[in-house]
C-alpha positions, 0 to 999 in steps of 0.5 A: 500500500502506498502513501504520498510523500511528505507535505511541508507545512510551515516549519513542520513536515508531516506524512499525509494522506493525499485525499485529506491534505487536498480537502484540507488545502481546498478550504485553507486548513493548515494541519493534517494528521500523520499517517504511517511512513510513506514508501519509496516511489517508482522511478520517474514519479509516475505514481506507481509504488516500488512494491508494484514494480517488476514482474511477479507471477500471480500478482495484481499488475497492470499495463495500459495505454489510453489515448488510442483510436478505438477498442478491439471489436472485429465482431461482424455477426460471428464473422471473425475479422483480422484487425492488424491496424486496429487500436485497442483500449481497456475502456470503450470510447463510444456507445457504438463500441459498446453496442458492437460487443452487445450485438457482435458487430464490427466497428473498425478493422483493417487499420482504417478509421471508423469513419471510413469503414461504412460500406467498405468490403472486408476481403483483406484479412491481413494487413500491417499495423500502420506505424502512426496507429497507437493501441493499449493493453490492460494486464492484471491478475495472472490466472493459471486456468486461463493461461493453459490455452495460450501456449496452444494459440502461440504454437498454432498461429506461430505468434511470439505473443498472445493474450486473452482479453475478457469482456466485463459484465457491463461491457464497458471494459476489456481486460486481460487476466493472462499474458502469454509472455511473462515479460508482458506483465507491467506495473506502470500505467502511463499515457501516451506510450506506444504499444511496441514500447510496452511489448518490447517489440514493434507490432507488425500484425495482429489477429483478434477473434471473439470467444462466444459463450455456448450458454449465453451466446454472448462474447466473453473474451477476445483472443489476440495474437501479435506478429506472426513469425516470418513477417507474414500476415495472419490468414483465415487458417489462423483464425480457424485454428483459434476458433477450433481451440476455443471450441474445446476450451470456451466452456472451461473459460466460462466456468472459470469466469463463473468461479471467479465471480462466485469468489468475488461474491464470497469475498464481498460477503466476508467483507460484510461479515468483517464489518459486522464484527467491528460494530462495537467500535466506530473507529475500528469499523471505519478502518475496516471500511477503508481497507475493504473499500480499497481492496474491493475497488482496487484503489490506491487510497481510500478515506472516509468522512462522517457527517457532523449534522450539528456543525455541518462538517465532514469529519475524518479521524480514521485514515488510510494509515490508521486511527488517530486518537488525538482530537487535535489531528481530526480533519474537519471540512465544510460539508458543502465544499470540495469533492467530498462536500459536493457528494455529501450535499447532493447525495450522488456518486461522483466518478471523476476520470481525469482529476486534473480537469475537474473544477472541484479538484485541488491540485496544489497537494499533488504539486507539493507532495509529488503524488499524482491523482489520476481519477477519483470515485467519491460516493455517499454513505447513507443510513436506513432512512437514505440520509447521508451520514458520511462520504467515502473517497477512492483515489487512483484505480489500479489495473485500469485507467479509471473507475468503471461502472462496475466499481460505481455499482459495487460502491453503491451496494457497499455504501448501503451496508456501510451506512447501516453498519455505521448507524448501528455502531453509533447506536451500539455506542450510545446503548453502551454509554447508557448502560455504563451510566445506568451501571454507575447510577445503580452502583450509587443507589446500591451504595446508599442502600448498602447494609452494614455488618452492624445492621444485619448482625443486630437483626440476628443478634437474638436469633429469629423470634417466633411469630407468637412473640410478635402478636398472638393474633399475628396469623389471624385475618383480623390482625392489622400489620400496620400496627407493628412499628416499622423497625420491627418489620424486618424481624417479622419478615424473618419470623414469617419465613421461618414459620413457613419453613422456607429457611430450613427447606431451602437451607438459606443462609441467615446472614444473606437473608437478613441482608436481603430483607434490610436491602429490600426495605431500603429499596422503597422510597417514602411516598404516602402509600406505596412505601415499605409498610405497604410491602410489609402489609402485602407480605403479611397477607401472603403469610395469612393466606398460607396459614389459613387457606392451606396453600400447600395443597394448591401450590408447590413450595417454590411457588409459595416462596416466590409469591412471598418474596414477590410481595416483598419486592412488588413495589420497589422504588415506587415513585408515587406515580402510575404507569400512565404518568410515566408514559405521558411524562416520557420518563426514563422508565417509560423509555426503558419499558413502555414498549413492553407495557406495565412500566412500573411493574417491570421496574420493580422486578428489575430492582429486585434483580439488582438487589439479588445481584448485590454481593451478599444478598442473593438468597437463591444463590444455592439453588440449582440452575433450573430452580434459580431460573424458575424462581426468577420467572415466577417472580417476574410473572407475579410482580407483573400481575400487580398491574390491574390492567393485567388482572382485568385481562385474565379476569374471565380466565379466573372466573372460568377456573373458579366455575370448573374448579381448581385443578392442581395438575393444571399448570395454567391454573397454578399461574392463574391462582398465583396472579389472583393471590398476588392481587388479593395481597396487594389490595389486602388493606380493603379486608381490614376494619373500617377505620384502617380502610378509611385511613388507607384511602386518605393515604392513597388519595394524598398520593393520587392528588400529588400526581394530579398536581404534577400533571397540571404543572405539565399542562395535562389534564389529570384523571378525576380521581387524581384531581383534588378539585374534582375527586368525589372520594366516596363514589370513587371508592364505592366504584373501586370496591364494586368493580375491582376489590369485591370481584377479586375476593368473591373469586377467592371465596369460591376457590377457598371457602375459608376466605369468606370472611375476607369477602364479607369484610370488603362488602362491609367496608363498601357499605360504610363508604355508601353511608359516607357518601350519603353524609356528603350528600346531606351536609355538602362537605368537601370530598378532597380533604381529610376523611377523619371528620366523616364519622361523628363518633371518631374523635381524631384528637382523642385517638391521638391521646389513646393510641400511637400513630402507626405509619400514617394509619391510626387503628384501634382494631386488634391493637388496643386489645393487644395492648390491654392483654 
């Protein structure tokens, strides 16, 4: 690979990429990034590197003479004419030449100009090549399978030199992959040289015969012979000999060409695969794009610019010589100047066959460096939305006078894949950055939630106490868990787990369990209702179901254990707002989970997993892989079931299960029952006494009204239940009890007759709300303030003197009786 020599800028000398230097100088920039060391130039400064000089069998080499009259045609409806005076070229010079190959017709022969060929008889099959005629020859990769026919051709036609010109698929070029004489393989491509200078001898006669594919009846190659021995002219016999030779070898030729095409497609697929493996790093990806674009197109140099839409500049920091880490060496050019800027602006490919004659080309860099830019192929890189995100620029076609139509098509296809890869790589980078930020934020949260050794040691200092020592009615449905001081709740959790025999059955480490319980407690924020005391109340109700409904006859132990842990974690990190608020406010949580639904519930589960992943808190660490996976799956499904929208979706299935009866062998029944139990635990405050239920309603609506105030501040209209100025709490509670709570506990009663008292208490509370509503109607009292004054017999100040305030909820039911005991 070759780079340009040094470019002197002021007092500094830096090795540069010619493309970047030219683009920089075009707009007056004074600095360019360094690249790898330049390699020596071939003698004469023609632009060919020393690594390409000389003869090398099997190497990619070329020799070409543009400036000739016409390409080799000699195709008159399968009549093979001799063209001793015909000039030849790698690229067809006119549409007539291209059509000649397509139609297999002759456009020039016998050493006469094309204009003089019309209507001329073509009887003479041989003539010397006039000395004033010029021609050209393109030689590239030496191909052994194709070269096998050439010794035969040389022998049969008595020619010292033979070659085979292949017709490209787009019929715009003729190219030679085989030179019959090794000395014919040259590396330099120089205009205005005579054919005999390239071949090393005077060309006195030449015979060209088209090779027809038997499969497609199209011309696939031209067999050429030069300077018949003895100074004689070629005859029809020589022509027939060549035809006879290719009667047996044309099939091999077409098969070889087909194989080469497959190899090229395979190479392109490998390139795409290589790019896909580089998506993790944009710089590495761009380096791969530069390398592969240069290799696929046989270009000397390639550069890639990315479009900065904010500054409207093209930026390059990955160069043909490597990656530059220092941002001071970035090249930035306006996105509307120069060749690259033109392509970025128009979004169209630009194929410049003669760089020096193009108005957008800046020649000053070539003059300063000695590098010679002959031709340029610049193409846009677009994303999936067909928006330009970058530009790639290829310079100096190897083995050809300029970049062909095939190169344009290849660049177009390649640019689409590159655009998608770059876009995905940038997205991949953003996702990783977001993950890193999330990881840091999670570490900070876990740091503040971290449980010290003193905390869990203090919790376990006296061992796990039996539930009877907490309260003799602790296992009764009438017990109010909110009456327990919050500092005593972690021990109560351990006591319940021990009473349900989960600690012994699953051989749980007590220190790990203590850390987990304390960590979960710290994972709750302090909104009015959705706080740790709510989670403790829900967990206690799960314990009550286990003790009073004999759940072991309906569910497996691991399912009950998952239900209890899910009750503890089901509202972790609740912010006091619901799912609709998260979506409407376009919060970070909504961005993470809105596509899946149940935004907050998915966040609660994610927080539970984060706690389990914290060192010393994984209570399932000793589980088998199968049980561990099942436990997490159960927790996910159970926590997601706390979304009332999910409950309403499965309500008919719950009714059907209650009608036909619960089947312990039915896995779907297990899943439905777990969801029903979780929802009944979540709403368990409605199964307590009236005073508790009423106070809980006050906490809930305090939280609702706070969300409504936020929605108003955002310019949104809150739901009626969230609007402190419009909410009619008694009617809202009656509607909730009738449509949500009572149907849930009715299903529970149908499945578990012992749950009848739960349904009856919910129904009783519903009647109390009806009375409250009647009082509101008579007195016209406001519905959006404290509910304490609704009951004439309830003296708030007197209760403050007689009972402690228990986590925002005053209750005398059971608690005062316990104190009296």
